[in-house]
Structures are given as C-alpha cells and as structure tokens.
Backbone as CSV, one residue per row, in Angstrom:
resi,resn,N_x,N_y,N_z,CA_x,CA_y,CA_z,C_x,C_y,C_z
1,UNK,-21.358,75.142,42.108,-20.267,74.402,41.488,-19.194,74.034,42.510
2,UNK,-19.142,74.710,43.635,-18.128,74.403,44.635,-18.237,72.971,45.128
3,UNK,-19.461,72.495,45.358,-19.641,71.122,45.816,-19.080,70.138,44.794
4,UNK,-19.337,70.389,43.541,-18.830,69.519,42.478,-17.307,69.508,42.477
5,UNK,-16.689,70.647,42.687,-15.231,70.741,42.675,-14.589,69.941,43.802
6,UNK,-15.302,69.745,44.886,-14.757,69.013,46.036,-14.906,67.500,45.912
7,UNK,-15.646,67.043,44.932,-15.848,65.607,44.760,-14.581,64.936,44.232
8,UNK,-14.405,63.648,44.537,-13.273,62.913,43.966,-13.370,62.863,42.438
9,UNK,-12.216,62.759,41.813,-12.147,62.763,40.351,-13.008,61.657,39.728
10,UNK,-13.025,60.492,40.338,-13.802,59.375,39.777,-15.298,59.666,39.792
11,UNK,-15.771,60.349,40.811,-17.192,60.711,40.887,-17.510,61.765,39.832
12,UNK,-16.614,62.718,39.667,-16.807,63.741,38.630,-16.903,63.092,37.252
13,UNK,-16.033,62.119,36.993,-16.059,61.432,35.701,-17.364,60.675,35.507
14,UNK,-17.848,60.058,36.576,-19.112,59.326,36.496,-20.263,60.269,36.174
15,UNK,-20.306,61.402,36.842,-21.363,62.389,36.603,-21.289,62.911,35.173
16,UNK,-20.095,63.212,34.721,-19.936,63.691,33.344,-20.361,62.622,32.338
17,UNK,-20.002,61.382,32.605,-20.408,60.284,31.720,-21.925,60.206,31.639
18,UNK,-22.574,60.256,32.788,-24.041,60.188,32.808,-24.635,61.346,32.016
19,UNK,-24.117,62.528,32.210,-24.663,63.709,31.536,-24.392,63.723,30.034
20,UNK,-23.257,63.186,29.607,-22.863,63.308,28.210,-23.118,62.060,27.366
21,UNK,-22.978,60.881,27.954,-22.945,59.666,27.141,-24.103,58.701,27.340
22,UNK,-24.872,58.861,28.388,-26.004,57.956,28.590,-27.128,58.405,27.662
23,UNK,-27.531,57.489,26.789,-28.514,57.834,25.755,-29.881,57.200,25.970
24,UNK,-29.946,56.178,26.844,-31.226,55.491,27.027,-31.561,55.354,28.509
25,UNK,-32.827,55.166,28.764,-33.297,54.930,30.132,-32.695,53.634,30.671
26,UNK,-32.536,52.638,29.808,-31.981,51.355,30.230,-30.551,51.515,30.736
27,UNK,-29.752,52.295,30.027,-28.384,52.556,30.476,-28.396,53.251,31.831
28,UNK,-29.238,54.237,31.952,-29.335,54.981,33.204,-29.796,54.080,34.345
29,UNK,-30.750,53.208,34.072,-31.236,52.272,35.091,-30.141,51.320,35.557
30,UNK,-29.326,50.822,34.614,-28.229,49.920,34.986,-27.215,50.625,35.876
31,UNK,-26.874,51.849,35.529,-25.925,52.620,36.331,-26.501,52.890,37.713
32,UNK,-27.752,53.297,37.752,-28.403,53.589,39.031,-28.438,52.351,39.929
33,UNK,-28.784,51.212,39.357,-28.865,49.974,40.131,-27.500,49.606,40.705
34,UNK,-26.470,49.691,39.883,-25.122,49.331,40.335,-24.628,50.294,41.412
35,UNK,-24.833,51.573,41.217,-24.407,52.549,42.224,-25.145,52.341,43.537
36,UNK,-26.438,52.099,43.466,-27.221,51.862,44.681,-26.754,50.609,45.409
37,UNK,-26.416,49.558,44.666,-25.905,48.330,45.279,-24.585,48.591,46.000
38,UNK,-23.702,49.304,45.334,-22.397,49.579,45.928,-22.521,50.461,47.168
39,UNK,-23.385,51.453,47.097,-23.598,52.328,48.252,-24.192,51.559,49.425
40,UNK,-25.133,50.681,49.158,-25.750,49.885,50.224,-24.726,48.942,50.858
41,UNK,-23.897,48.302,50.034,-22.859,47.414,50.559,-21.876,48.176,51.443
42,UNK,-21.465,49.328,50.975,-20.503,50.132,51.749,-21.127,50.612,53.051
43,UNK,-22.382,51.013,52.996,-23.097,51.471,54.188,-23.142,50.359,55.241
44,UNK,-23.446,49.122,54.791,-23.490,47.978,55.708,-22.135,47.748,56.360
45,UNK,-21.069,47.797,55.557,-19.723,47.586,56.091,-19.362,48.659,57.113
46,UNK,-19.720,49.887,56.831,-19.412,50.970,57.762,-20.224,50.850,59.044
47,UNK,-21.463,50.405,58.939,-22.306,50.244,60.124,-21.768,49.128,61.019
48,UNK,-21.311,48.034,60.423,-20.736,46.931,61.194,-19.456,47.398,61.882
49,UNK,-18.672,48.169,61.180,-17.413,48.683,61.720,-17.664,49.574,62.935
50,UNK,-18.725,50.361,62.896,-19.035,51.291,63.981,-19.572,50.595,65.225
51,UNK,-20.015,49.358,65.100,-20.560,48.628,66.252,-19.469,48.116,67.091
C-alpha cells in the first residue's frame, strides 16, 4: 500500500474509479486506450526534450 500512498491524488482517483465504477469491458478498453495514448505522447515529448 505504500506505493499507492505515494501516487498523485489524480492517479489514486483514477484507480479507484476503475475499481469501483467501471462495469463493462468496453468502458475499461476506452480508459486503457486513452491512458496509453497520453502516456505515449508524454514519453515522446520527454524523449525529444532529452535530446
């Protein structure tokens, strides 16, 4: 639980939402797709910055 406690509040809320309110595979797939897109975009920006 220590790792969870160190996460930003917004991430904790997202995890709780997924655990409590996502009722269908379709909802979960939409969330997963959006999170993966955002992570990939941020990764690209950080990689360009490091060059």
